[in-house]
C-alpha positions as CSV (number, residue, x, y, z in Angstrom):
1,M,64.0,118.8,59.2
2,E,62.5,122.1,58.1
3,W,63.8,122.0,54.5
4,E,62.1,118.6,54.0
5,R,58.7,120.1,54.8
6,E,59.3,123.0,52.4
7,F,60.8,120.9,49.7
8,S,58.9,120.6,46.5
9,V,60.1,118.7,43.4
10,D,58.2,121.0,41.1
11,R,59.5,124.2,42.7
12,S,63.1,122.8,42.7
13,E,62.7,121.8,39.0
14,Q,61.5,125.3,38.1
15,Q,64.3,126.9,40.1
16,L,66.9,124.7,38.3
17,L,65.5,125.7,34.9
18,S,65.5,129.3,35.8
19,D,69.1,129.1,37.2
20,M,70.4,127.4,34.1
21,A,68.7,130.0,31.9
22,M,70.7,132.6,33.8
23,V,73.9,130.6,33.5
24,S,73.4,130.4,29.7
25,M,72.8,134.2,29.5
26,L,75.9,134.9,31.5
27,Q,78.0,132.5,29.4
28,S,76.8,134.2,26.3
29,R,77.9,137.6,27.7
30,V,81.3,136.2,28.6
31,L,81.8,135.0,25.0
32,E,80.6,138.3,23.6
33,N,83.1,140.2,25.8
34,L,85.9,137.8,24.9
35,E,85.2,138.4,21.2
36,L,85.4,142.2,21.7
37,L,88.6,141.9,23.9
38,D,90.2,139.6,21.3
39,A,89.5,142.1,18.5
40,A,91.0,144.8,20.7
41,Q,94.1,142.6,21.1
42,V,94.2,143.1,24.9
43,A,96.3,140.0,25.4
44,T,99.3,141.3,23.5
45,A,98.8,144.8,24.9
46,D,99.1,143.3,28.4
47,G,102.2,141.3,27.4
48,C,100.6,137.9,27.3
49,K,101.5,135.3,24.6
50,N,97.9,134.8,23.6
51,L,94.3,135.4,24.7
52,S,94.1,132.1,26.6
53,E,97.0,133.2,28.8
54,W,95.4,136.5,29.3
55,V,92.0,135.0,30.2
56,A,93.7,132.6,32.7
57,K,95.5,135.5,34.3
58,K,92.5,137.9,34.4
59,L,89.8,135.4,35.5
60,D,92.1,133.5,37.8
61,V,91.3,130.2,36.1
62,G,93.4,127.4,34.9
63,L,94.9,127.5,31.4
64,G,92.8,124.6,30.3
65,T,89.6,126.4,31.3
66,A,90.8,129.6,29.6
67,R,91.6,127.7,26.4
68,S,88.2,126.2,26.4
69,L,86.5,129.6,26.8
70,V,88.6,131.1,24.0
71,R,88.0,128.0,21.7
72,T,84.3,128.2,22.3
73,M,84.3,132.0,21.6
74,R,86.2,131.5,18.3
75,R,83.9,128.7,17.2
76,T,80.7,130.6,17.9
77,V,81.9,134.1,16.7
78,D,80.0,133.8,13.4
79,K,77.1,131.9,14.9
80,P,75.2,134.2,17.3
81,H,72.3,131.8,17.5
82,L,74.5,129.4,19.4
């Protein structure tokens, strides 16, 4: 197969590391934006019970995923190095 000839463990490792760095950067931005939106009280302005409900609705994710995002944001709000 063609992909087998082009496959390189080193290249794949480097791509994996690069991809995960991008994922981490995007996750950081998500948390920063959640913090700003939480401070702006967008959830209650939109008629939601809480930020987790709002996140689930806006991002089209399950409530458990939304709760995890909000919980992570609140735990790291005063720890930008994380």
